[in-house]
BALOBA-1460 file (C-alpha; in Angstrom, 3 decimals):
// residues 283
<rec num="1" residu="m" x="-24.844" y="-17.083" z="-24.285"/>
<rec num="2" residu="k" x="-25.896" y="-18.941" z="-27.639"/>
<rec num="3" residu="k" x="-26.205" y="-15.338" z="-28.594"/>
<rec num="4" residu="f" x="-23.099" y="-13.673" z="-27.330"/>
<rec num="5" residu="i" x="-21.216" y="-16.480" z="-29.730"/>
<rec num="6" residu="v" x="-23.516" y="-15.883" z="-32.265"/>
<rec num="7" residu="t" x="-22.725" y="-11.676" z="-32.228"/>
<rec num="8" residu="l" x="-19.163" y="-12.416" z="-31.240"/>
<rec num="9" residu="l" x="-18.783" y="-14.332" z="-34.916"/>
<rec num="10" residu="l" x="-20.421" y="-10.998" z="-36.516"/>
<rec num="11" residu="v" x="-18.102" y="-8.603" z="-35.028"/>
<rec num="12" residu="a" x="-14.952" y="-10.765" z="-35.798"/>
<rec num="13" residu="v" x="-16.181" y="-10.609" z="-39.859"/>
<rec num="14" residu="a" x="-16.922" y="-6.910" z="-39.227"/>
<rec num="15" residu="c" x="-13.328" y="-5.655" z="-37.799"/>
<rec num="16" residu="a" x="-10.172" y="-4.071" z="-39.349"/>
<rec num="17" residu="p" x="-8.483" y="-7.037" z="-41.972"/>
<rec num="18" residu="a" x="-5.078" y="-8.394" z="-41.405"/>
<rec num="19" residu="m" x="-3.224" y="-11.096" z="-43.279"/>
<rec num="20" residu="a" x="-4.317" y="-15.181" z="-42.554"/>
<rec num="21" residu="a" x="-4.850" y="-17.917" z="-45.195"/>
<rec num="22" residu="v" x="-7.219" y="-20.944" z="-44.513"/>
<rec num="23" residu="t" x="-7.629" y="-24.029" z="-46.693"/>
<rec num="24" residu="v" x="-10.455" y="-26.193" z="-46.167"/>
<rec num="25" residu="c" x="-10.796" y="-29.054" z="-48.863"/>
<rec num="26" residu="s" x="-12.925" y="-32.245" z="-48.987"/>
<rec num="27" residu="e" x="-11.397" y="-35.769" z="-49.838"/>
<rec num="28" residu="k" x="-14.085" y="-38.688" z="-50.773"/>
<rec num="29" residu="s" x="-13.674" y="-42.088" z="-50.950"/>
<rec num="30" residu="g" x="-16.465" y="-44.276" z="-51.637"/>
<rec num="31" residu="t" x="-19.229" y="-42.966" z="-49.898"/>
<rec num="32" residu="t" x="-17.305" y="-40.911" z="-46.911"/>
<rec num="33" residu="v" x="-16.133" y="-37.489" z="-47.493"/>
<rec num="34" residu="t" x="-13.498" y="-36.090" z="-45.272"/>
<rec num="35" residu="v" x="-13.527" y="-32.673" z="-44.788"/>
<rec num="36" residu="k" x="-9.903" y="-30.763" z="-43.744"/>
<rec num="37" residu="y" x="-8.502" y="-27.806" z="-42.905"/>
<rec num="38" residu="t" x="-5.150" y="-25.886" z="-42.793"/>
<rec num="39" residu="t" x="-4.308" y="-22.843" z="-41.587"/>
<rec num="40" residu="d" x="-0.953" y="-20.876" z="-41.430"/>
<rec num="41" residu="a" x="0.403" y="-19.316" z="-38.022"/>
<rec num="42" residu="n" x="-2.975" y="-17.674" z="-37.342"/>
<rec num="43" residu="t" x="-5.810" y="-19.915" z="-35.655"/>
<rec num="44" residu="v" x="-9.312" y="-20.102" z="-36.716"/>
<rec num="45" residu="r" x="-12.018" y="-19.693" z="-33.907"/>
<rec num="46" residu="a" x="-14.998" y="-20.999" z="-35.505"/>
<rec num="47" residu="f" x="-16.252" y="-22.756" z="-38.975"/>
<rec num="48" residu="a" x="-19.323" y="-22.442" z="-40.595"/>
<rec num="49" residu="l" x="-19.474" y="-24.232" z="-43.574"/>
<rec num="50" residu="d" x="-22.174" y="-25.616" z="-46.529"/>
<rec num="51" residu="m" x="-21.812" y="-28.893" z="-47.528"/>
<rec num="52" residu="t" x="-23.575" y="-29.756" z="-50.600"/>
<rec num="53" residu="v" x="-23.411" y="-33.002" z="-53.467"/>
<rec num="54" residu="g" x="-24.894" y="-33.158" z="-57.087"/>
<rec num="55" residu="s" x="-26.755" y="-36.343" z="-56.698"/>
<rec num="56" residu="g" x="-28.495" y="-38.521" z="-54.039"/>
<rec num="57" residu="t" x="-28.246" y="-37.164" z="-50.318"/>
<rec num="58" residu="i" x="-26.105" y="-36.345" z="-47.032"/>
<rec num="59" residu="t" x="-27.141" y="-39.402" z="-44.824"/>
<rec num="60" residu="a" x="-24.827" y="-38.838" z="-41.669"/>
<rec num="61" residu="v" x="-22.332" y="-35.864" z="-40.489"/>
<rec num="62" residu="n" x="-19.675" y="-37.062" z="-37.775"/>
<rec num="63" residu="c" x="-17.956" y="-34.231" z="-36.189"/>
<rec num="64" residu="s" x="-15.451" y="-35.272" z="-34.041"/>
<rec num="65" residu="n" x="-12.291" y="-32.772" z="-33.784"/>
<rec num="66" residu="s" x="-11.750" y="-32.348" z="-30.244"/>
<rec num="67" residu="g" x="-10.897" y="-29.017" z="-30.979"/>
<rec num="68" residu="y" x="-13.611" y="-27.416" z="-32.566"/>
<rec num="69" residu="y" x="-16.567" y="-29.303" z="-30.094"/>
<rec num="70" residu="v" x="-18.420" y="-25.625" z="-29.197"/>
<rec num="71" residu="y" x="-21.516" y="-26.272" z="-31.469"/>
<rec num="72" residu="p" x="-23.241" y="-22.428" z="-31.734"/>
<rec num="73" residu="g" x="-25.877" y="-23.377" z="-33.633"/>
<rec num="74" residu="s" x="-27.492" y="-25.861" z="-30.802"/>
<rec num="75" residu="i" x="-25.422" y="-25.730" z="-28.196"/>
<rec num="76" residu="q" x="-27.561" y="-24.914" z="-24.712"/>
<rec num="77" residu="i" x="-26.566" y="-23.127" z="-21.654"/>
<rec num="78" residu="q" x="-28.737" y="-23.615" z="-18.410"/>
<rec num="79" residu="s" x="-27.870" y="-21.841" z="-15.123"/>
<rec num="80" residu="g" x="-24.567" y="-20.845" z="-16.406"/>
<rec num="81" residu="s" x="-23.217" y="-24.245" z="-17.361"/>
<rec num="82" residu="i" x="-23.246" y="-26.463" z="-20.561"/>
<rec num="83" residu="s" x="-26.501" y="-28.396" z="-20.431"/>
<rec num="84" residu="s" x="-26.166" y="-29.766" z="-23.846"/>
<rec num="85" residu="y" x="-22.969" y="-29.418" z="-26.623"/>
<rec num="86" residu="g" x="-26.032" y="-29.892" z="-29.268"/>
<rec num="87" residu="r" x="-24.992" y="-31.256" z="-32.876"/>
<rec num="88" residu="c" x="-22.258" y="-29.540" z="-35.404"/>
<rec num="89" residu="d" x="-25.480" y="-29.847" z="-38.259"/>
<rec num="90" residu="c" x="-27.458" y="-26.889" z="-38.098"/>
<rec num="91" residu="n" x="-31.748" y="-26.845" z="-37.352"/>
<rec num="92" residu="a" x="-33.043" y="-25.303" z="-41.053"/>
<rec num="93" residu="v" x="-36.120" y="-25.297" z="-39.345"/>
<rec num="94" residu="t" x="-34.999" y="-23.026" z="-36.729"/>
<rec num="95" residu="f" x="-33.361" y="-20.762" z="-39.673"/>
<rec num="96" residu="p" x="-34.738" y="-20.968" z="-42.776"/>
<rec num="97" residu="g" x="-32.864" y="-19.719" z="-45.474"/>
<rec num="98" residu="i" x="-29.632" y="-19.475" z="-44.311"/>
<rec num="99" residu="t" x="-29.593" y="-22.744" z="-43.436"/>
<rec num="100" residu="k" x="-29.110" y="-26.201" z="-45.988"/>
<rec num="101" residu="p" x="-32.227" y="-28.380" z="-45.540"/>
<rec num="102" residu="g" x="-30.069" y="-30.784" z="-43.403"/>
<rec num="103" residu="i" x="-29.600" y="-34.785" z="-43.340"/>
<rec num="104" residu="g" x="-31.069" y="-36.668" z="-45.730"/>
<rec num="105" residu="s" x="-31.185" y="-34.028" z="-48.418"/>
<rec num="106" residu="s" x="-28.584" y="-32.759" z="-50.605"/>
<rec num="107" residu="g" x="-27.019" y="-30.224" z="-48.179"/>
<rec num="108" residu="v" x="-26.007" y="-29.827" z="-44.889"/>
<rec num="109" residu="t" x="-24.676" y="-26.587" z="-42.966"/>
<rec num="110" residu="v" x="-22.311" y="-27.071" z="-39.991"/>
<rec num="111" residu="e" x="-21.120" y="-24.723" z="-37.123"/>
<rec num="112" residu="m" x="-18.216" y="-25.634" z="-34.870"/>
<rec num="113" residu="g" x="-16.252" y="-23.517" z="-33.038"/>
<rec num="114" residu="s" x="-12.850" y="-23.286" z="-30.343"/>
<rec num="115" residu="l" x="-13.290" y="-22.871" z="-26.659"/>
<rec num="116" residu="y" x="-9.951" y="-23.318" z="-24.456"/>
<rec num="117" residu="t" x="-7.585" y="-21.959" z="-22.135"/>
<rec num="118" residu="g" x="-3.714" y="-21.786" z="-22.217"/>
<rec num="119" residu="t" x="-1.675" y="-23.775" z="-24.771"/>
<rec num="120" residu="n" x="-4.316" y="-26.128" z="-25.813"/>
<rec num="121" residu="k" x="-5.553" y="-24.243" z="-28.927"/>
<rec num="122" residu="p" x="-6.615" y="-26.379" z="-31.781"/>
<rec num="123" residu="a" x="-4.048" y="-27.691" z="-34.355"/>
<rec num="124" residu="s" x="-3.031" y="-25.898" z="-37.009"/>
<rec num="125" residu="t" x="-3.996" y="-28.261" z="-39.325"/>
<rec num="126" residu="g" x="-6.466" y="-31.362" z="-39.322"/>
<rec num="127" residu="t" x="-9.557" y="-33.648" z="-40.030"/>
<rec num="128" residu="l" x="-12.583" y="-31.025" z="-39.129"/>
<rec num="129" residu="l" x="-14.868" y="-33.579" z="-39.875"/>
<rec num="130" residu="a" x="-16.806" y="-36.569" z="-41.609"/>
<rec num="131" residu="f" x="-19.753" y="-37.078" z="-43.515"/>
<rec num="132" residu="t" x="-21.014" y="-39.941" z="-46.023"/>
<rec num="133" residu="i" x="-23.334" y="-39.562" z="-48.915"/>
<rec num="134" residu="s" x="-25.466" y="-42.359" z="-50.522"/>
<rec num="135" residu="d" x="-24.090" y="-41.955" z="-53.949"/>
<rec num="136" residu="s" x="-20.379" y="-42.573" z="-54.363"/>
<rec num="137" residu="a" x="-20.145" y="-40.610" z="-57.893"/>
<rec num="138" residu="a" x="-21.985" y="-37.820" z="-56.511"/>
<rec num="139" residu="t" x="-19.696" y="-34.027" z="-56.900"/>
<rec num="140" residu="v" x="-19.184" y="-32.878" z="-53.220"/>
<rec num="141" residu="t" x="-18.989" y="-28.897" z="-53.233"/>
<rec num="142" residu="l" x="-18.254" y="-26.878" z="-50.185"/>
<rec num="143" residu="a" x="-18.559" y="-23.202" z="-49.625"/>
<rec num="144" residu="r" x="-18.820" y="-20.497" z="-46.057"/>
<rec num="145" residu="n" x="-21.953" y="-19.664" z="-44.302"/>
<rec num="146" residu="t" x="-21.410" y="-16.108" z="-44.282"/>
<rec num="147" residu="a" x="-24.433" y="-15.375" z="-42.831"/>
<rec num="148" residu="r" x="-22.960" y="-17.703" z="-40.019"/>
<rec num="149" residu="g" x="-19.618" y="-15.864" z="-40.142"/>
<rec num="150" residu="g" x="-18.161" y="-18.628" z="-42.275"/>
<rec num="151" residu="v" x="-14.970" y="-18.840" z="-41.241"/>
<rec num="152" residu="v" x="-13.352" y="-16.591" z="-38.286"/>
<rec num="153" residu="m" x="-10.428" y="-15.909" z="-36.691"/>
<rec num="154" residu="e" x="-9.177" y="-16.361" z="-33.230"/>
<rec num="155" residu="r" x="-7.907" y="-12.848" z="-33.508"/>
<rec num="156" residu="a" x="-10.839" y="-10.491" z="-34.600"/>
<rec num="157" residu="e" x="-9.149" y="-8.309" z="-36.697"/>
<rec num="158" residu="e" x="-7.990" y="-10.606" z="-39.056"/>
<rec num="159" residu="t" x="-9.930" y="-11.293" z="-42.606"/>
<rec num="160" residu="p" x="-8.717" y="-14.381" z="-43.747"/>
<rec num="161" residu="t" x="-8.145" y="-15.708" z="-47.160"/>
<rec num="162" residu="v" x="-10.304" y="-18.931" z="-47.253"/>
<rec num="163" residu="t" x="-9.695" y="-21.655" z="-50.182"/>
<rec num="164" residu="l" x="-12.486" y="-24.261" z="-50.647"/>
<rec num="165" residu="t" x="-11.180" y="-27.135" z="-53.212"/>
<rec num="166" residu="t" x="-10.790" y="-30.570" z="-53.192"/>
<rec num="167" residu="c" x="-8.009" y="-32.044" z="-51.137"/>
<rec num="168" residu="v" x="-4.355" y="-33.110" z="-52.675"/>
<rec num="169" residu="t" x="-3.487" y="-36.888" z="-52.347"/>
<rec num="170" residu="d" x="0.172" y="-36.857" z="-50.609"/>
<rec num="171" residu="c" x="2.762" y="-36.448" z="-53.539"/>
<rec num="172" residu="y" x="5.432" y="-37.291" z="-50.826"/>
<rec num="173" residu="p" x="5.607" y="-40.418" z="-49.310"/>
<rec num="174" residu="s" x="4.864" y="-41.166" z="-45.460"/>
<rec num="175" residu="g" x="7.515" y="-43.072" z="-45.611"/>
<rec num="176" residu="m" x="10.680" y="-40.455" z="-46.211"/>
<rec num="177" residu="s" x="12.573" y="-40.295" z="-43.138"/>
<rec num="178" residu="d" x="11.760" y="-36.129" z="-43.539"/>
<rec num="179" residu="y" x="7.822" y="-36.304" z="-44.317"/>
<rec num="180" residu="a" x="6.906" y="-34.625" z="-40.903"/>
<rec num="181" residu="t" x="9.109" y="-31.783" z="-41.896"/>
<rec num="182" residu="w" x="7.043" y="-31.589" z="-45.129"/>
<rec num="183" residu="v" x="3.845" y="-31.394" z="-43.384"/>
<rec num="184" residu="t" x="5.364" y="-28.915" z="-40.873"/>
<rec num="185" residu="l" x="6.492" y="-26.878" z="-43.989"/>
<rec num="186" residu="g" x="3.206" y="-26.969" z="-45.418"/>
<rec num="187" residu="k" x="3.662" y="-29.771" z="-47.832"/>
<rec num="188" residu="p" x="5.109" y="-28.182" z="-51.151"/>
<rec num="189" residu="s" x="4.979" y="-29.754" z="-53.525"/>
<rec num="190" residu="c" x="8.444" y="-28.421" z="-55.308"/>
<rec num="191" residu="w" x="9.295" y="-31.318" z="-52.709"/>
<rec num="192" residu="c" x="7.977" y="-33.968" z="-54.909"/>
<rec num="193" residu="f" x="10.035" y="-33.498" z="-58.085"/>
<rec num="194" residu="p" x="11.952" y="-36.510" z="-57.999"/>
<rec num="195" residu="r" x="15.383" y="-34.255" z="-58.468"/>
<rec num="196" residu="q" x="14.318" y="-31.625" z="-56.023"/>
<rec num="197" residu="c" x="16.988" y="-32.856" z="-53.509"/>
<rec num="198" residu="h" x="19.874" y="-33.141" z="-55.781"/>
<rec num="199" residu="g" x="19.353" y="-29.121" z="-57.268"/>
<rec num="200" residu="d" x="15.993" y="-29.046" z="-59.717"/>
<rec num="201" residu="a" x="14.276" y="-26.575" z="-57.544"/>
<rec num="202" residu="d" x="11.755" y="-26.009" z="-60.690"/>
<rec num="203" residu="g" x="11.235" y="-29.503" z="-61.558"/>
<rec num="204" residu="q" x="11.933" y="-28.965" z="-65.237"/>
<rec num="205" residu="l" x="14.248" y="-29.772" z="-67.901"/>
<rec num="206" residu="e" x="16.475" y="-26.285" z="-69.382"/>
<rec num="207" residu="s" x="18.435" y="-25.932" z="-72.292"/>
<rec num="208" residu="p" x="21.084" y="-23.120" z="-72.130"/>
<rec num="209" residu="d" x="22.424" y="-23.681" z="-75.507"/>
<rec num="210" residu="g" x="19.209" y="-25.026" z="-77.080"/>
<rec num="211" residu="k" x="20.695" y="-28.293" z="-77.760"/>
<rec num="212" residu="t" x="21.201" y="-30.120" z="-74.693"/>
<rec num="213" residu="f" x="18.449" y="-29.996" z="-71.913"/>
<rec num="214" residu="y" x="19.912" y="-30.319" z="-68.365"/>
<rec num="215" residu="h" x="17.416" y="-30.700" z="-65.030"/>
<rec num="216" residu="v" x="19.689" y="-28.557" z="-62.625"/>
<rec num="217" residu="a" x="20.767" y="-25.524" z="-64.322"/>
<rec num="218" residu="y" x="20.668" y="-21.792" z="-64.022"/>
<rec num="219" residu="n" x="16.897" y="-21.694" z="-63.530"/>
<rec num="220" residu="d" x="17.394" y="-23.784" z="-60.755"/>
<rec num="221" residu="l" x="20.172" y="-21.652" z="-59.573"/>
<rec num="222" residu="n" x="18.000" y="-18.269" z="-59.749"/>
<rec num="223" residu="v" x="15.565" y="-19.648" z="-57.628"/>
<rec num="224" residu="l" x="18.323" y="-20.487" z="-54.868"/>
<rec num="225" residu="l" x="19.823" y="-16.993" z="-54.870"/>
<rec num="226" residu="a" x="16.139" y="-15.532" z="-54.604"/>
<rec num="227" residu="n" x="15.753" y="-17.864" z="-51.825"/>
<rec num="228" residu="w" x="19.348" y="-17.318" z="-50.165"/>
<rec num="229" residu="k" x="18.900" y="-17.244" z="-46.306"/>
<rec num="230" residu="d" x="15.406" y="-17.309" z="-46.937"/>
<rec num="231" residu="k" x="15.231" y="-14.290" z="-48.605"/>
<rec num="232" residu="a" x="11.729" y="-14.828" z="-49.993"/>
<rec num="233" residu="g" x="10.679" y="-16.595" z="-46.413"/>
<rec num="234" residu="v" x="9.645" y="-20.056" z="-45.530"/>
<rec num="235" residu="p" x="7.981" y="-21.566" z="-46.779"/>
<rec num="236" residu="a" x="8.130" y="-19.881" z="-49.802"/>
<rec num="237" residu="g" x="11.389" y="-20.674" z="-49.955"/>
<rec num="238" residu="v" x="11.710" y="-24.361" z="-49.518"/>
<rec num="239" residu="c" x="11.755" y="-25.299" z="-53.193"/>
<rec num="240" residu="a" x="15.422" y="-24.382" z="-52.812"/>
<rec num="241" residu="d" x="16.120" y="-26.067" z="-49.491"/>
<rec num="242" residu="m" x="17.956" y="-29.138" z="-51.508"/>
<rec num="243" residu="d" x="18.894" y="-30.905" z="-48.130"/>
<rec num="244" residu="h" x="15.826" y="-30.681" z="-46.698"/>
<rec num="245" residu="l" x="17.678" y="-29.355" z="-43.206"/>
<rec num="246" residu="t" x="17.906" y="-26.237" z="-41.616"/>
<rec num="247" residu="e" x="21.064" y="-24.561" z="-41.342"/>
<rec num="248" residu="s" x="23.437" y="-21.956" z="-39.257"/>
<rec num="249" residu="p" x="26.631" y="-20.792" z="-41.099"/>
<rec num="250" residu="d" x="27.492" y="-18.367" z="-37.971"/>
<rec num="251" residu="g" x="26.091" y="-20.506" z="-35.542"/>
<rec num="252" residu="k" x="23.620" y="-17.669" z="-34.449"/>
<rec num="253" residu="t" x="20.469" y="-17.920" z="-37.518"/>
<rec num="254" residu="w" x="19.168" y="-20.686" z="-39.079"/>
<rec num="255" residu="y" x="18.381" y="-20.732" z="-42.698"/>
<rec num="256" residu="h" x="16.450" y="-23.333" z="-44.710"/>
<rec num="257" residu="v" x="18.426" y="-21.725" z="-47.901"/>
<rec num="258" residu="a" x="22.528" y="-21.372" z="-47.880"/>
<rec num="259" residu="y" x="25.996" y="-23.191" z="-48.384"/>
<rec num="260" residu="n" x="24.784" y="-27.050" z="-48.089"/>
<rec num="261" residu="d" x="22.268" y="-26.286" z="-50.342"/>
<rec num="262" residu="l" x="24.288" y="-24.501" z="-53.026"/>
<rec num="263" residu="n" x="26.872" y="-27.210" z="-52.735"/>
<rec num="264" residu="v" x="24.047" y="-29.855" z="-53.686"/>
<rec num="265" residu="l" x="23.153" y="-28.289" z="-56.559"/>
<rec num="266" residu="l" x="26.709" y="-27.557" z="-57.712"/>
<rec num="267" residu="a" x="27.540" y="-31.002" z="-57.451"/>
<rec num="268" residu="n" x="25.198" y="-31.871" z="-60.081"/>
<rec num="269" residu="w" x="25.461" y="-28.539" z="-62.041"/>
<rec num="270" residu="k" x="24.165" y="-29.503" z="-65.733"/>
<rec num="271" residu="d" x="23.669" y="-32.938" z="-64.169"/>
<rec num="272" residu="k" x="27.281" y="-33.694" z="-63.820"/>
<rec num="273" residu="a" x="26.675" y="-36.554" z="-61.387"/>
<rec num="274" residu="s" x="23.389" y="-37.727" z="-63.406"/>
<rec num="275" residu="a" x="21.238" y="-36.992" z="-60.849"/>
<rec num="276" residu="p" x="19.160" y="-39.521" z="-60.267"/>
<rec num="277" residu="a" x="15.245" y="-39.440" z="-60.039"/>
<rec num="278" residu="d" x="14.825" y="-40.576" z="-56.174"/>
<rec num="279" residu="c" x="14.405" y="-37.530" z="-54.247"/>
<rec num="280" residu="t" x="10.680" y="-39.639" z="-53.301"/>
<rec num="281" residu="t" x="11.603" y="-42.966" z="-53.121"/>
<rec num="282" residu="p" x="11.659" y="-43.599" z="-49.227"/>
<rec num="283" residu="p" x="14.895" y="-45.421" z="-47.664"/>
């Protein structure tokens, strides 16, 4: 069974490419490092990652994601049943050369996969795991372990674009009434512009005449027109979604960018209403 899972991962990587995007990031708080992931509409089947620190050691790893609970590197099968799910951190003795030394060293390799039926697939965004480090000042690096599969999508033909980075702290306050919508749309940074909800789609001042500067002017109008009735698609077009709501002008099709957003922009055109910087102020 274990060989089958590994073979499945390798076959998936070898298939014809298709578009998919996955972001894996690390967030450090003291000696605890949280690894989070976000994917688009495409579901990740398995992660194989190397985690290293620039100083000190990794002292423990906690893999508690309920969606990725299969650990191909150490799962044990007896008589057709799982006798032990094993551990997410991989054994470097069994697979030297392609596996980091492990807990107590500066590097750990983890493998985490999903197994489900029906609709209970893993969430498209969430916390994958957490690990502790001995030096709170250490730099943390994440990398795909391609020898173990890297990041494998559920659809074998998909070759994902994977971004490994440091997590960005939420710029949109959780106290906002539409915070959940912001998260669903992929946390667009433009919603964090202080006047975006008043028509400032680019977050920049603009001076059409070279003398007077405005928050809301032609550049913002151009962003709105480029995404009119979601021409550019969502989430690319949400910077022009001034009211943070969908709208159906014909009662049939719903858009993020349409007449209500245009009205918001026009109400503050060249800062007629002296657009306040309150778009990220919770009610």
